[in-house]
N, CA, C and O of each residue as an XYZ file, in Angstrom:
308
protein
N       0.910     -1.215     -0.003
C       0.089      0.026     -0.025
C       0.876      1.256      0.039
O       1.651      1.423      0.981
N       0.731      2.222     -0.975
C       1.438      3.342     -0.986
C       0.828      4.436     -0.269
O      -0.387      4.539     -0.099
N       1.793      5.343      0.192
C       1.365      6.455      1.106
C       0.783      7.577      0.132
O       1.325      7.922     -0.918
N      -0.347      8.064      0.621
C      -0.978      9.194     -0.121
C       0.007     10.559     -0.235
O       0.732     10.944      0.681
N      -0.101     11.111     -1.353
C       0.623     12.258     -1.561
C      -0.259     13.414     -1.049
O      -1.485     13.388     -1.164
N       0.446     14.468     -0.456
C      -0.199     15.541     -0.143
C       0.340     16.836     -0.871
O       1.551     16.984     -1.035
N      -0.528     17.718     -1.279
C       0.080     18.844     -1.874
C      -0.324     20.119     -1.146
O      -1.337     20.139     -0.446
N       0.372     21.067     -1.289
C       0.213     22.376     -0.418
C      -1.002     23.141     -0.856
O      -1.425     23.093     -2.011
N      -1.468     23.743     -0.040
C      -2.804     24.722     -0.397
C      -2.318     25.823     -1.428
O      -3.119     26.221     -2.273
N      -1.139     26.284     -1.387
C      -0.703     27.171     -2.514
C      -0.851     26.467     -3.950
O      -1.468     26.996     -4.874
N      -0.207     25.194     -4.041
C      -0.280     24.478     -5.279
C      -1.643     24.163     -5.659
O      -1.954     24.204     -6.850
N      -2.564     23.826     -4.687
C      -3.919     23.571     -5.041
C      -4.745     24.776     -5.558
O      -5.567     24.644     -6.465
N      -4.471     26.061     -4.888
C      -5.001     27.338     -5.312
C      -4.595     27.754     -6.743
O      -5.318     28.344     -7.546
N      -3.277     27.336     -6.938
C      -2.732     27.749     -8.371
C      -3.358     26.846     -9.367
O      -3.756     27.331    -10.427
N      -3.480     25.588     -9.128
C      -4.080     24.722    -10.159
C      -5.585     25.100    -10.377
O      -6.010     25.222    -11.526
N      -6.374     25.283     -9.322
C      -7.772     25.505     -9.546
C      -7.914     26.900    -10.225
O      -8.831     27.001    -11.041
N      -7.161     27.943    -10.007
C      -7.234     29.314    -10.535
C      -6.767     29.127    -12.037
O      -7.376     29.696    -12.944
N      -5.687     28.328    -12.275
C      -5.198     28.162    -13.700
C      -6.256     27.472    -14.572
O      -6.214     27.734    -15.774
N      -7.204     26.620    -14.129
C      -8.227     26.031    -14.765
C      -9.322     26.935    -15.083
O     -10.091     26.637    -15.996
N      -9.465     27.995    -14.428
C     -10.630     28.880    -14.649
C     -10.471     30.014    -15.607
O     -11.263     30.955    -15.654
N      -9.324     29.879    -16.435
C      -9.123     30.898    -17.444
C     -10.150     30.665    -18.523
O     -10.309     29.546    -19.009
N     -10.902     31.798    -18.929
C     -11.916     31.746    -19.997
C     -11.370     32.208    -21.262
O     -11.497     33.389    -21.586
N     -10.725     31.301    -22.059
C     -10.179     31.603    -23.283
C     -11.190     31.530    -24.403
O     -12.372     31.234    -24.226
N     -10.613     31.838    -25.634
C     -11.327     31.875    -26.752
C     -11.900     30.508    -27.254
O     -13.021     30.392    -27.750
N     -10.979     29.452    -27.065
C     -11.442     27.965    -27.356
C     -12.592     27.575    -26.402
O     -13.602     26.976    -26.773
N     -12.339     27.977    -25.124
C     -13.524     27.537    -24.193
C     -14.915     28.184    -24.496
O     -15.969     27.559    -24.379
N     -14.830     29.507    -24.900
C     -16.092     30.163    -25.346
C     -16.601     29.565    -26.503
O     -17.823     29.429    -26.574
N     -15.800     29.132    -27.544
C     -16.290     28.633    -28.668
C     -16.979     27.167    -28.546
O     -17.973     26.836    -29.192
N     -16.287     26.333    -27.606
C     -16.971     25.161    -27.178
C     -18.318     25.327    -26.432
O     -19.313     24.632    -26.634
N     -18.212     26.378    -25.512
C     -19.529     26.679    -24.862
C     -20.676     27.094    -25.822
O     -21.828     26.704    -25.628
N     -20.339     27.878    -26.840
C     -21.299     28.318    -27.823
C     -21.805     27.186    -28.580
O     -22.984     27.096    -28.924
N     -20.994     26.400    -28.814
C     -21.346     25.113    -29.635
C     -22.421     24.170    -28.929
O     -23.356     23.581    -29.472
N     -22.044     24.174    -27.546
C     -22.783     23.256    -26.676
C     -24.211     23.948    -26.517
O     -25.218     23.241    -26.518
N     -24.292     25.276    -26.385
C     -25.516     25.935    -26.231
C     -26.386     25.764    -27.472
O     -27.568     25.455    -27.319
N     -25.921     25.930    -28.588
C     -26.567     25.735    -29.899
C     -27.122     24.246    -29.956
O     -28.288     24.023    -30.284
N     -26.288     23.310    -29.644
C     -26.670     22.039    -29.679
C     -27.871     21.638    -28.583
O     -28.823     20.874    -28.743
N     -27.545     22.302    -27.595
C     -28.804     22.180    -26.416
C     -30.214     22.695    -26.779
O     -31.292     22.142    -26.567
N     -29.931     24.031    -27.450
C     -31.171     24.695    -27.957
C     -31.806     23.779    -29.003
O     -33.029     23.650    -28.958
N     -31.162     23.178    -29.869
C     -31.685     22.363    -30.975
C     -32.339     21.186    -30.180
O     -33.509     20.895    -30.428
N     -31.712     20.575    -29.340
C     -32.243     19.498    -28.543
C     -33.593     19.789    -27.874
O     -34.490     18.947    -27.853
N     -33.702     20.959    -27.350
C     -34.939     21.428    -26.599
C     -35.974     21.765    -27.723
O     -37.142     21.513    -27.424
N     -35.782     22.209    -28.770
C     -36.630     22.585    -29.810
C     -37.205     21.325    -30.427
O     -38.365     21.359    -30.840
N     -36.456     20.173    -30.526
C     -36.954     18.944    -31.142
C     -37.404     17.958    -30.027
O     -37.779     16.812    -30.277
N     -37.343     18.454    -28.857
C     -37.800     17.515    -27.671
C     -36.983     16.141    -27.596
O     -37.498     15.048    -27.361
N     -35.744     16.353    -27.814
C     -34.795     15.012    -27.835
C     -33.879     15.245    -26.600
O     -33.030     16.136    -26.560
N     -34.146     14.295    -25.518
C     -33.179     14.289    -24.314
C     -31.892     13.817    -24.740
O     -30.936     14.441    -24.281
N     -31.615     12.733    -25.614
C     -30.308     12.563    -25.857
C     -29.358     13.638    -26.508
O     -28.138     13.610    -26.343
N     -29.956     14.507    -27.196
C     -29.303     15.615    -27.746
C     -28.870     16.605    -26.628
O     -27.729     17.063    -26.570
N     -29.719     16.862    -25.870
C     -29.466     17.718    -24.711
C     -28.326     17.209    -23.767
O     -27.514     18.005    -23.298
N     -28.277     15.852    -23.494
C     -27.418     15.253    -22.648
C     -26.132     15.213    -23.480
O     -25.079     15.339    -22.855
N     -26.082     15.059    -24.768
C     -24.824     15.243    -25.597
C     -24.253     16.666    -25.516
O     -23.032     16.810    -25.578
N     -25.089     17.755    -25.376
C     -24.693     19.218    -25.243
C     -24.025     19.250    -23.864
O     -22.975     19.874    -23.706
N     -24.581     18.628    -22.925
C     -23.917     18.758    -21.490
C     -22.530     17.985    -21.485
O     -21.625     18.353    -20.736
N     -22.400     16.978    -22.283
C     -21.147     16.270    -22.376
C     -20.073     17.044    -22.962
O     -18.923     16.789    -22.603
N     -20.296     17.987    -23.843
C     -19.358     18.647    -24.516
C     -19.099     20.090    -23.964
O     -18.205     20.804    -24.420
N     -19.907     20.459    -22.990
C     -19.828     21.806    -22.491
C     -18.660     21.759    -21.349
O     -18.598     20.898    -20.472
N     -17.719     22.871    -21.525
C     -16.734     22.908    -20.548
C     -17.112     23.552    -19.268
O     -16.686     24.673    -18.990
N     -17.935     22.854    -18.439
C     -18.369     23.455    -17.139
C     -17.853     22.772    -15.961
O     -18.323     23.068    -14.863
N     -16.888     21.842    -16.069
C     -16.471     21.243    -14.865
C     -15.529     22.153    -14.056
O     -15.622     22.133    -12.829
N     -14.587     22.985    -14.685
C     -13.663     23.829    -14.063
C     -14.437     24.928    -13.215
O     -14.086     25.108    -12.049
N     -15.445     25.646    -13.743
C     -16.136     26.468    -12.972
C     -16.882     25.819    -11.747
O     -16.997     26.397    -10.666
N     -17.382     24.559    -12.016
C     -18.068     23.883    -10.766
C     -17.034     23.582     -9.720
O     -17.329     23.757     -8.537
N     -15.801     23.127    -10.074
C     -14.732     22.851     -9.186
C     -14.378     24.229     -8.464
O     -14.259     24.286     -7.240
N     -14.224     25.288     -9.263
C     -13.902     26.529     -8.678
C     -14.835     27.193     -7.601
O     -14.476     27.802     -6.593
N     -16.155     26.931     -8.053
C     -17.275     27.222     -6.945
C     -17.267     26.436     -5.638
O     -17.433     26.939     -4.526
N     -17.069     25.232     -5.879
C     -17.018     24.278     -4.697
C     -15.731     24.504     -3.904
O     -15.808     24.498     -2.675
N     -14.518     24.711     -4.523
C     -13.236     25.020     -3.842
C     -13.462     26.478     -3.062
O     -13.054     26.667     -1.916
N     -14.120     27.410     -3.791
C     -14.326     28.783     -3.157
C     -15.097     28.650     -1.959
O     -14.762     29.225     -0.923
N     -16.194     27.866     -2.050
C     -17.062     27.694     -1.057
C     -16.429     27.008      0.256
O     -16.530     27.423      1.411
N     -15.804     25.945     -0.159
C     -15.042     25.204      0.987
C     -14.055     25.863      1.789
O     -13.840     25.613      2.975
N     -13.408     26.796      1.023
C     -12.241     27.538      1.661
C     -12.650     29.108      1.867
O     -11.764     29.955      1.986
N     -13.953     29.433      1.902
C     -14.237     30.691      2.022
C     -13.469     31.796      1.224
O     -13.079     32.822      1.781
N     -13.270     31.547     -0.089
C     -12.385     32.360     -0.844
C     -13.469     33.070     -1.969
O     -13.960     32.458     -2.918
N     -13.696     34.351     -1.668
C     -14.748     35.039     -2.346
C     -14.141     35.252     -3.853
O     -14.860     35.348     -4.847
N     -12.825     35.307     -3.874
C     -12.301     35.651     -5.270
C     -12.583     34.400     -6.234
O     -12.768     34.630     -7.429
N     -12.615     33.258     -5.817
C     -12.935     32.242     -6.614
C     -14.414     32.000     -7.076
O     -14.768     31.477     -8.133
N     -15.220     32.497     -6.051
C     -16.716     32.567     -6.247
C     -17.071     33.643     -7.214
O     -18.249     33.851     -7.501
């Protein structure tokens, strides 16, 4: 059994903040996901809406909100 690695709080803060950059490519992927979700809603197709959720880049903001709430960091919120 291997020992668990621990990382410093500063390293974790840096990694979470680095992933929250809102670049042009992130905006383009989010726009495509929005269009696909709108089409799925208009044709009443749950699989298309789920597909739009799968390609949307929303995991980093969710992690940032959770980490900000857990550490009482208003900058991340």
